[in-house]
C-alpha positions as CSV (number, residue, x, y, z in Angstrom):
1,M,254.6,195.8,192.7
2,V,258.2,196.4,191.6
3,S,259.2,193.1,189.9
4,L,262.1,191.2,191.3
5,D,263.7,191.2,187.8
6,L,263.6,195.0,187.8
7,V,265.0,195.1,191.3
8,R,267.9,192.8,190.3
9,K,268.6,194.8,187.1
10,A,268.7,198.1,189.0
11,N,270.9,196.7,191.7
12,S,273.4,195.2,189.1
13,G,273.7,198.7,187.6
14,L,275.0,200.1,190.9
15,K,278.6,199.2,189.9
16,S,278.5,202.0,187.4
17,R,275.8,204.3,188.9
18,L,277.0,204.2,192.6
19,P,280.3,202.3,192.5
20,S,281.7,203.3,195.9
21,P,278.9,204.2,198.3
22,V,279.5,205.1,201.9
23,A,276.8,203.5,204.1
24,L,275.9,203.1,207.8
25,F,274.0,200.1,208.9
26,V,272.5,200.2,212.4
27,G,271.5,196.7,213.4
28,G,273.2,195.2,210.4
29,T,274.6,192.0,212.0
30,S,271.5,189.8,211.5
31,G,268.3,189.6,209.6
32,I,267.3,192.2,207.0
33,G,270.2,194.4,207.8
34,R,272.7,191.6,207.2
35,S,271.0,190.5,204.0
36,T,271.0,194.0,202.6
37,L,274.6,194.5,203.5
38,R,275.5,191.3,201.6
39,Q,273.7,192.7,198.6
40,L,275.5,196.0,198.9
41,A,278.8,194.2,198.9
42,F,277.8,192.0,195.9
43,N,276.3,194.8,193.7
44,T,278.8,197.7,194.2
45,R,282.4,198.0,193.1
46,A,284.1,199.3,196.3
47,P,281.6,200.1,199.1
48,K,282.5,201.5,202.4
49,A,280.2,200.3,205.1
50,Y,280.0,201.0,208.9
51,I,278.1,198.5,210.9
52,V,276.8,199.3,214.3
53,G,276.0,196.4,216.6
54,R,276.1,195.2,220.2
55,S,278.9,192.6,219.9
56,E,282.0,192.8,217.8
57,S,282.7,189.1,218.4
58,N,279.3,188.2,217.0
59,A,280.1,190.3,213.9
60,E,283.4,188.6,213.0
61,Q,281.8,186.0,210.7
62,L,279.8,188.7,209.0
63,L,282.8,190.9,208.4
64,K,284.7,187.9,206.9
65,E,281.8,187.1,204.7
66,L,281.5,190.6,203.4
67,N,285.3,190.8,202.7
68,D,285.0,187.5,200.8
69,I,282.2,188.8,198.7
70,N,283.9,192.0,197.9
71,P,287.7,192.3,198.6
72,L,287.7,195.9,197.4
73,G,285.2,196.9,200.0
74,S,285.8,198.4,203.4
75,F,283.6,197.0,206.2
76,N,284.0,198.5,209.7
77,F,282.3,197.5,212.9
78,I,281.3,199.9,215.6
79,E,280.3,198.2,218.9
80,A,277.5,200.1,220.6
81,D,274.3,199.6,222.5
82,V,272.2,202.1,220.6
83,S,269.3,202.0,223.1
84,L,271.5,204.7,224.8
85,I,271.5,208.0,223.0
86,S,275.0,208.8,224.4
87,N,276.3,205.7,222.6
88,V,274.6,206.9,219.4
89,D,276.4,210.2,219.6
90,K,279.7,208.4,220.1
91,A,279.1,206.2,217.0
92,C,278.1,209.2,214.9
93,E,281.1,211.2,216.0
94,S,283.4,208.4,215.0
95,I,281.9,208.4,211.5
96,K,282.0,212.2,211.2
97,Q,285.7,212.1,212.0
98,Q,286.3,209.8,209.0
99,E,283.7,210.8,206.4
100,Q,282.6,214.0,204.7
101,A,279.5,212.5,203.1
102,L,277.1,209.6,203.6
103,D,275.1,207.9,200.8
104,L,272.9,205.7,203.0
105,L,271.7,205.4,206.6
106,F,270.0,202.0,207.0
107,M,268.3,201.2,210.3
108,T,266.7,198.1,211.6
109,P,267.3,198.0,215.4
110,G,264.5,196.9,217.7
111,G,262.9,193.7,218.7
112,L,259.8,192.5,220.5
113,S,258.8,192.5,224.1
114,L,255.9,191.3,226.3
115,V,256.9,193.3,229.3
116,G,256.0,196.8,230.3
117,R,258.1,200.0,230.1
118,R,261.8,199.5,230.8
119,E,263.6,202.8,231.1
120,T,267.3,203.1,230.2
121,S,269.6,205.2,232.3
122,E,268.6,208.1,230.1
123,G,264.9,207.9,231.0
124,I,263.6,206.5,227.7
125,D,261.9,203.1,227.3
126,K,264.4,200.7,225.8
127,L,262.2,199.3,223.0
128,F,260.9,202.8,222.1
129,A,264.5,204.0,222.0
130,L,265.5,201.3,219.6
131,R,262.5,201.7,217.3
132,Y,262.4,205.5,217.2
133,Y,264.5,207.8,219.3
134,A,267.9,206.2,218.5
135,R,267.1,206.1,214.8
136,M,266.1,209.8,214.9
137,R,269.3,210.7,216.7
138,F,271.4,208.9,214.0
139,T,269.4,210.9,211.4
140,Q,269.7,214.2,213.3
141,N,273.5,213.8,213.8
142,L,274.3,212.6,210.3
143,L,272.0,214.9,208.2
144,P,274.9,217.2,207.2
145,L,276.8,214.1,205.7
146,L,273.7,212.9,204.0
147,E,273.1,216.3,202.4
148,A,276.7,216.4,201.3
149,A,276.4,213.2,199.3
150,E,277.0,213.4,195.5
151,P,275.8,213.1,192.8
152,Q,272.5,212.4,194.6
153,P,271.6,213.3,198.2
154,G,271.8,210.6,200.8
155,R,268.9,208.4,201.9
156,V,267.6,207.4,205.3
157,V,265.8,204.0,205.4
158,S,264.0,203.0,208.6
159,V,262.7,199.4,208.5
160,L,259.6,199.3,210.7
161,G,256.0,199.7,209.8
162,G,255.5,202.3,207.0
163,G,251.8,202.4,206.0
164,F,250.5,201.2,209.4
165,E,250.2,204.6,211.1
166,G,247.4,205.1,213.6
167,N,246.4,206.8,216.8
168,I,248.9,208.5,219.1
169,N,248.6,210.2,222.4
170,A,249.6,213.8,221.7
171,K,249.8,214.5,225.5
172,D,252.1,211.6,226.2
173,L,254.2,211.1,223.1
174,D,257.1,209.4,225.0
175,L,254.5,207.1,226.8
176,K,255.7,207.9,230.3
177,H,252.2,207.3,231.6
178,N,250.3,205.2,229.0
179,Y,252.8,202.6,227.9
180,N,251.8,199.2,226.5
181,I,252.9,196.9,223.7
182,V,250.4,198.3,221.2
183,S,250.9,202.0,222.1
184,C,254.7,201.6,221.8
185,A,254.4,200.1,218.3
186,M,251.8,202.7,217.1
187,H,253.8,205.6,218.5
188,S,257.0,204.3,217.0
189,V,255.5,203.8,213.5
190,T,253.4,207.0,213.3
191,M,256.1,209.3,214.8
192,T,258.6,207.9,212.3
193,S,256.5,208.8,209.4
194,L,255.6,212.2,210.6
195,A,259.2,213.0,211.5
196,M,260.3,211.9,208.1
197,E,257.8,214.2,206.4
198,H,259.0,217.1,208.5
199,L,262.7,216.5,207.6
200,A,262.0,215.8,203.9
201,A,260.4,219.2,203.6
202,S,263.6,221.1,204.6
203,H,266.6,218.9,203.9
204,R,268.4,217.7,200.8
205,A,267.9,214.0,201.6
206,S,265.3,211.3,201.0
207,F,263.5,209.4,203.8
208,V,262.0,205.9,203.4
209,H,259.8,204.2,206.0
210,V,259.3,200.6,204.9
211,Y,257.3,197.7,206.2
212,P,259.4,194.6,205.3
213,G,256.6,192.1,205.3
214,L,257.0,188.7,207.0
215,V,260.7,187.7,206.8
216,G,262.4,184.8,208.4
217,T,264.8,186.4,210.9
218,N,266.0,185.6,214.4
219,I,263.9,188.4,216.0
220,Y,261.9,186.0,218.2
221,T,265.0,184.0,219.2
222,N,266.8,187.3,220.2
223,S,263.7,188.8,221.9
224,F,262.2,186.0,224.0
225,P,263.4,183.2,226.3
226,P,264.1,179.8,224.6
227,P,260.8,178.1,225.5
228,L,258.7,181.0,224.0
229,A,261.0,181.4,221.0
230,A,260.7,177.7,220.3
231,V,256.9,178.0,220.2
232,Y,257.2,180.5,217.4
233,N,260.1,178.9,215.5
234,Y,258.7,175.4,215.5
235,G,255.0,175.9,216.0
236,M,254.0,179.2,214.3
237,W,256.6,179.8,211.7
238,P,256.0,176.7,209.6
239,L,252.4,177.9,209.2
240,M,253.5,181.4,208.3
241,Y,256.4,180.4,206.0
242,P,254.3,180.1,202.8
243,F,253.3,183.8,203.1
244,S,256.8,185.1,203.9
245,V,259.5,186.9,202.0
246,N,262.7,185.0,201.4
247,I,265.6,186.6,203.4
248,D,267.8,186.9,200.2
249,E,264.9,188.5,198.3
250,S,264.3,190.9,201.2
251,G,267.9,192.0,201.0
252,Q,267.8,192.6,197.3
253,R,264.6,194.6,197.6
254,H,265.9,196.7,200.5
255,L,269.0,197.5,198.5
256,F,266.7,198.7,195.8
257,H,264.7,200.7,198.3
258,A,267.9,202.2,199.6
259,T,269.4,203.2,196.2
260,S,266.7,203.6,193.5
261,D,266.1,207.0,192.2
262,R,262.4,206.3,192.3
263,Y,262.5,207.4,196.0
264,A,264.5,210.6,195.4
265,A,264.8,213.6,197.7
266,N,262.6,216.6,196.9
267,K,265.5,219.0,196.6
268,L,267.0,217.7,193.3
269,E,268.5,220.5,191.3
270,S,266.5,219.4,188.2
271,P,264.3,216.5,187.0
272,G,267.1,215.6,184.6
273,D,269.2,214.6,187.6
274,M,267.1,211.5,187.9
275,N,267.8,208.1,186.3
276,V,264.5,206.3,186.4
277,Q,264.0,205.3,182.8
278,H,264.5,201.7,183.7
279,E,262.8,201.9,187.1
280,S,259.4,203.2,186.2
281,E,258.5,206.8,187.3
282,R,259.0,208.7,190.5
283,A,257.2,207.2,193.5
284,V,254.3,209.0,195.3
285,G,255.3,210.4,198.6
286,S,253.5,210.1,201.9
287,G,251.8,213.4,201.3
288,G,250.4,212.3,197.9
289,V,253.0,214.2,195.9
290,L,255.3,212.5,193.4
291,G,258.9,212.7,194.6
292,S,258.2,214.5,197.8
293,G,261.2,213.0,199.6
294,A,259.3,211.1,202.3
295,Y,257.9,207.7,201.4
296,L,255.8,205.0,203.1
297,M,256.6,201.7,201.4
298,N,255.7,198.1,201.6
299,W,258.1,195.2,201.0
300,K,257.3,195.2,197.3
301,G,258.5,198.7,196.7
302,E,255.1,200.2,196.4
303,T,254.5,203.6,198.0
304,I,251.3,205.0,199.3
305,A,249.9,208.4,200.3
306,A,249.3,208.6,204.0
307,G,245.9,207.5,205.3
308,K,243.2,209.5,207.0
309,K,244.8,209.3,210.4
310,M,248.1,210.7,209.2
311,Q,246.3,213.3,207.2
312,S,244.5,214.4,210.3
313,L,247.6,214.5,212.3
314,R,249.4,216.5,209.6
315,A,246.6,219.0,209.5
316,Q,247.0,219.5,213.3
317,G,250.7,220.4,212.7
318,M,251.8,217.2,214.4
319,A,254.8,216.6,212.1
320,H,256.5,219.8,213.5
321,K,255.3,219.1,217.0
322,I,256.7,215.6,217.0
323,W,260.1,216.7,215.7
324,E,260.2,219.4,218.5
325,H,259.3,216.7,221.0
326,T,261.9,214.4,219.6
327,T,264.7,216.9,219.8
328,D,263.7,217.8,223.3
329,V,263.7,214.2,224.5
330,L,267.0,213.5,222.9
331,S,268.6,216.6,224.5
332,R,267.1,215.7,227.9
333,S,268.2,212.1,227.7
334,I,271.9,213.2,227.7
335,A,271.2,215.6,230.6
336,V,269.5,212.7,232.6
337,K,272.4,210.4,231.9
338,I,274.9,213.0,233.1
339,E,272.9,213.8,236.2
340,R,272.5,210.1,237.1
341,T,276.2,209.4,236.6
342,R,277.1,212.4,238.7
343,V,274.9,211.1,241.6
344,E,276.3,207.6,241.3
345,I,279.9,208.7,241.6
346,R,279.3,211.5,244.2
347,P,282.1,211.0,246.8
348,E,281.1,210.3,250.3
349,P,281.8,212.9,253.0
350,I,285.4,212.6,254.2
351,N,284.3,211.7,257.7
352,Q,282.7,208.5,256.4
353,L,285.5,207.3,254.2
354,S,287.6,205.5,256.8
355,G,286.0,206.2,260.1
356,V,288.1,209.4,260.7
357,Q,286.1,212.3,261.9
358,A,286.3,215.6,260.1
359,G,288.6,218.0,261.9
360,G,290.1,215.2,264.0
361,G,293.8,215.3,264.7
């Protein structure tokens, strides 16, 4: 376990080590994303953060809070429903027009659902899109900016279920035919870890897939109708609270996950580039190699080598296959959206517009 004292010491050193980071938070208006943003504002000198969320009005209080914490910082909200890949592309384009480099891409969008597959207008299940496809699209689009970050490469942090990888259906990766709550969760987690391994092997950036532990957020309130949310909030949560991670501590730890050199990219020019003398040694990557650039992490900052299921999938070449599948689905989603939009706005034949027959006069 990485001690909280060490986490706080490392974070406080960011004012000199990473004084003006440029970061993108996807899903940063509540919960873990919001708490981590507050820690970024508190522990850096003049951060510049972009925050993607569904409602700008709901983000007003957060933006005010961040500016109060750090008047030298720049905090910019981008309103977007990121379950749609086309909206992800628009958000990324806005950032690329303003920035040449990106130090951090921090992603937490998602939620819970007890219903079956719900396709977006782009042909992807909405929950699956939030947990996996949208996050990979942000990563894909912004990799050039992450690789351009100095003095260290940028980092991608996906908060989901690192270390809980399991069985996936290689013949139905997007779950068009075999969707259920469990399969969506397992595919999202396992595909994230494999995709990160694939990207870390060929890009100057680091990739962290973290399981945040049990944290008191509003995920149930946001995901379920009031009666069901109340059962959790007032019936189950009091029993679970003693085993939970405080939301402020979670933010401190996730800032550490997002900035510590322990979780460095595998493309550093030399070992001397690292600054880990006060943060223990380089962490073990998901492939069992120190400093491999792809990390499976628990809430305490401990990384592990992938288990037997991941090892088997890796041996089958699934990391590469999953990334190929992902880029194909992302490309097709835009084509599906364009085609559906074209059909919806197709003009009616002129002879039906106002009762006038074609050729009449």
